[in-house]
C-alpha positions in Angstrom: -14.9 -12.1 -34.1 -16.3 -8.4 -34.1 -17.0 -6.4 -37.2 -13.6 -6.5 -38.1 -12.2 -9.5 -40.1 -8.6 -9.8 -39.6 -6.3 -11.7 -42.4 -2.5 -12.1 -42.1 -1.3 -12.6 -45.6 2.2 -13.8 -46.4 3.3 -13.4 -50.0 6.3 -11.8 -51.7 4.1 -10.4 -54.8 2.3 -7.6 -53.0 0.9 -6.5 -56.5 -1.0 -9.8 -56.9 -2.6 -9.5 -53.6 -3.6 -6.0 -54.0 -5.2 -7.2 -57.7 -7.8 -9.5 -55.6 -8.3 -7.2 -52.7 -11.3 -5.2 -54.3 -13.2 -8.4 -54.9 -12.7 -9.7 -51.4 -13.4 -6.2 -49.8 -16.8 -6.2 -51.8 -17.6 -9.5 -50.6 -17.2 -8.5 -46.9 -19.1 -5.3 -47.3 -22.1 -7.3 -48.7 -21.8 -9.6 -45.6 -21.4 -6.6 -43.1 -17.8 -6.9 -42.0 -14.8 -4.5 -42.5 -11.8 -6.3 -43.9 -8.5 -5.6 -42.6 -5.4 -7.2 -44.3 -1.9 -7.3 -42.8 0.6 -8.3 -45.6 4.0 -9.7 -45.0 6.3 -10.0 -47.8 8.8 -12.8 -46.4 7.7 -14.3 -43.4 10.2 -12.9 -41.4 7.9 -11.2 -38.9 5.2 -13.9 -38.9 6.1 -15.1 -35.1 5.2 -11.4 -34.1 2.3 -11.1 -36.5 0.4 -14.2 -35.3 0.4 -12.8 -31.7 -2.5 -10.8 -32.6 -5.4 -12.5 -30.8 -7.8 -11.2 -33.3 -6.5 -13.0 -36.3 -9.5 -14.7 -38.3 -7.6 -16.1 -41.2 -4.1 -16.6 -42.4 -3.1 -16.9 -46.2 0.3 -18.4 -47.2 2.3 -18.2 -50.4 4.3 -21.6 -50.7 7.1 -19.9 -52.7 8.8 -17.4 -50.2 12.2 -16.1 -50.7 14.0 -16.9 -47.5 11.5 -19.6 -46.1 9.1 -22.2 -47.4 5.3 -21.8 -46.7 5.5 -25.3 -45.5 8.1 -24.1 -42.8 5.7 -21.2 -41.9 2.9 -23.4 -41.3 4.7 -25.7 -39.0 6.0 -22.7 -37.1 2.3 -21.1 -36.7 0.9 -24.4 -35.4 3.8 -24.9 -33.0 2.8 -21.6 -31.6 -0.6 -23.1 -31.1 -2.2 -20.6 -33.3 -5.3 -22.5 -34.4 -7.0 -20.1 -37.0 -7.7 -21.3 -40.6 -4.9 -21.3 -43.3 -5.1 -21.0 -46.8 -2.0 -22.4 -48.7 -1.4 -22.0 -52.4 1.4 -21.9 -55.0 2.2 -20.7 -58.3 3.1 -24.2 -59.2 -0.1 -25.7 -58.4 -1.5 -27.3 -55.4 1.0 -27.7 -52.7 -1.0 -30.3 -50.8 1.7 -32.9 -51.8 4.3 -31.0 -49.7 2.8 -32.6 -46.7 2.8 -36.3 -45.5 -0.2 -35.3 -43.5 -2.0 -32.3 -43.9 -2.3 -30.2 -41.0 -5.7 -29.5 -39.3 -7.4 -26.4 -40.6 -5.2 -26.0 -43.7 -6.8 -25.6 -47.1 -4.9 -26.1 -50.1 -5.3 -24.6 -53.5 -3.3 -23.2 -56.6 -2.8 -19.5 -57.1 -5.1 -19.7 -60.1 -7.9 -20.7 -58.0 -6.9 -19.0 -54.6 -9.5 -16.2 -54.8 -12.5 -18.6 -55.2 -10.7 -20.9 -52.5 -10.0 -17.9 -50.1 -13.7 -16.8 -50.4 -14.9 -20.3 -49.7 -12.9 -20.4 -46.6 -13.8 -16.9 -45.5 -17.6 -18.0 -45.8 -17.0 -21.0 -43.7 -15.3 -18.9 -40.9 -18.0 -16.7 -40.9 -20.7 -19.3 -40.6 -18.9 -20.8 -37.5 -19.1 -17.2 -36.1 -23.1 -17.0 -36.7 -23.9 -18.9 -33.6 -26.7 -16.9 -31.8 -24.4 -16.4 -28.8 -21.7 -15.0 -31.1 -24.1 -12.7 -32.7 -25.6 -11.5 -29.4 -22.0 -11.0 -28.1 -21.0 -8.9 -31.4 -24.1 -6.7 -31.1 -23.7 -6.0 -27.4 -20.0 -5.2 -27.7 -20.4 -3.1 -30.8 -23.2 -1.0 -29.2 -21.1 -0.5 -26.2 -18.3 1.2 -28.5 -21.4 3.0 -30.1 -22.7 4.4 -26.7 -19.0 5.6 -26.1 -18.8 7.3 -29.3 -22.3 8.9 -28.8 -20.9 10.3 -25.5 -17.9 11.7 -27.2 -20.2 13.4 -29.7 -22.3 14.9 -27.1 -19.1 16.2 -25.1 -18.1 18.0 -28.4 -21.6 19.5 -28.8 -21.2 21.0 -25.3 -18.0 22.8 -26.3 -16.2 24.3 -23.3 -18.8 22.4 -21.1 -18.0 19.2 -22.5 -15.5 18.1 -19.8 -18.1 18.9 -17.1 -21.0 17.3 -19.0 -18.9 14.0 -19.2 -18.1 14.1 -15.6 -21.5 15.0 -14.1 -23.9 13.2 -16.6 -21.9 10.4 -18.5 -20.4 9.2 -15.4 -21.5 5.2 -15.8 -21.5 5.1 -11.9 -24.1 8.1 -11.6 -26.3 6.5 -14.5 -27.9 9.7 -15.1 -28.1 9.3 -18.9 -28.9 5.9 -20.1 -28.4 5.1 -23.8 -32.1 6.3 -24.8 -31.6 9.7 -23.2 -28.2 10.2 -24.9 -29.9 9.4 -28.1 -32.8 11.6 -27.6 -30.3 14.4 -26.6 -28.4 14.3 -29.8 -31.5 14.1 -31.9 -32.6 17.4 -30.3 -29.2 19.0 -30.6 -29.0 18.0 -34.4 -32.7 19.5 -34.7 -31.7 22.7 -32.9 -28.4 23.2 -35.1 -30.1 22.8 -38.3 -32.8 25.4 -37.1 -30.0 27.7 -36.1 -28.3 27.3 -39.5 -31.4 27.8 -41.4 -32.1 31.0 -39.5 -28.7 32.3 -40.6 -29.4 31.5 -44.1 -32.7 33.4 -43.8 -31.2 36.2 -42.4 -28.7 36.6 -44.9 -25.8 35.6 -42.9 -23.3 32.5 -43.2 -23.7 32.5 -47.0 -22.9 29.3 -49.1 -21.0 27.6 -46.1 -24.1 27.6 -43.9 -26.1 26.2 -46.8 -23.6 23.4 -47.1 -23.7 22.7 -43.3 -27.5 22.5 -43.3 -27.5 20.0 -46.3 -24.6 17.9 -44.6 -26.4 17.9 -41.1 -29.8 17.1 -42.7 -28.0 13.7 -44.4 -26.4 12.9 -41.1 -29.9 13.5 -39.1 -31.8 11.2 -41.6 -29.2 8.4 -40.9 -29.2 9.1 -37.2 -33.1 9.2 -37.1 -32.7 5.2 -37.6 -30.6 4.8 -34.6 -33.3 3.8 -31.9 -34.5 1.0 -34.3 -31.4 -0.1 -35.6 -29.0 -0.1 -32.9 -30.6 0.5 -29.4 -33.6 -2.0 -29.9 -31.6 -4.7 -31.1 -29.2 -4.0 -28.1 -32.0 -4.1 -25.4 -33.6 -7.3 -27.0 -30.3 -9.2 -27.1 -29.4 -8.0 -23.5 -32.6 -9.3 -22.1 -34.0 -12.1 -24.3 -35.3 -15.6 -24.4 -35.0 -18.0 -27.7 -37.9 -19.5 -29.3 -38.1 -21.1 -32.7 -40.5 -21.0 -35.2 -42.5 -23.7 -37.3 -39.5 -23.3 -39.8 -36.8 -23.8 -37.2 -35.7 -20.0 -37.4 -34.6 -18.7 -33.9 -36.9 -15.9 -32.7 -35.4 -13.6 -30.0 -38.2 -12.2 -27.6 -37.1 -9.5 -25.0 -38.0 -10.0 -21.5 -38.8 -6.3 -21.4 -42.2 -5.4 -22.0 -42.9 -3.6 -25.4 -39.7 -4.7 -27.1 -40.4 -6.2 -30.7 -39.2 -9.9 -31.1 -36.2 -10.5 -33.5 -36.0 -13.3 -36.1 -32.3 -14.3 -36.4 -31.3 -15.4 -39.8 -28.7 -15.0 -42.2 -30.4 -11.6 -43.5 -31.1 -10.1 -40.2 -27.3 -10.8 -39.2 -26.0 -9.3 -42.4 -28.2 -6.3 -41.8 -27.4 -5.9 -38.3 -23.6 -5.8 -39.0 -24.1 -3.4 -41.6 -26.2 -1.1 -39.5 -23.7 -1.3 -36.7 -21.0 0.0 -39.3 -23.1 2.6 -40.8 -24.2 4.3 -37.5 -20.4 4.2 -36.3 -19.3 5.9 -39.6 -22.2 8.2 -39.0 -21.5 9.1 -35.5 -17.8 9.9 -36.6 -18.9 12.3 -39.2 -21.4 14.2 -36.7 -18.4 14.6 -34.6 -16.5 16.2 -37.2 -19.5 18.3 -38.1 -19.6 20.0 -34.5 
């Protein structure tokens, strides 16, 4: 599981599904994940939909127009898709439709579906909060962030961007590590704001330049946190040894001299995920600004 939590939802009443989506999205936002829902109205495409290797949860309505939810669950399990399933019905809890309840299937009525779905989501997320999963998530997401940072730098260099990518961002040449790329963009943002402020002071650029300055200052304020919220956790996770404090909390201490230790608990994991999402969104906005 990365920062995206992917749900396949099979229900022929999309308005009802849409009615509870905001509450689920708010729950995921709070935990530091992005919610992605793929809605299938009748189960006709379920065999194709379950081929997605990044599915985290399947939600199935029992009463579908052309096939029963029970048949769908049997199809899903026969295809060896073992993600958790929430199975609900307007007519009440559908558990009695099975002689033996399949593994990893949770039953509920539609009336209680939102509460049950949230509980199962929390269960799947707790399974993913193993220290090795968190370490893998941070490293994988920061690889994506470093690539996005490279895209921003190429954009900043305009016509020389292609040459910059070929000569300086080539991983085999290793001329620009993550920290150097970060410091380069910090400097570019500072210089661009200074340049725009000079235009405003000289009576050039007008309101547009003022708006650009304000927008870039907001982006720069967020990006200023990039070393502490992205690079430091990535470097610690990449060269780490595990220890435990007197309360049983896992403390990650980097093998690299000078790196601060990280106490990995529920709050740290939530903040780390939110920070990764925040900085990816911020880099996307910086890219658009240039």
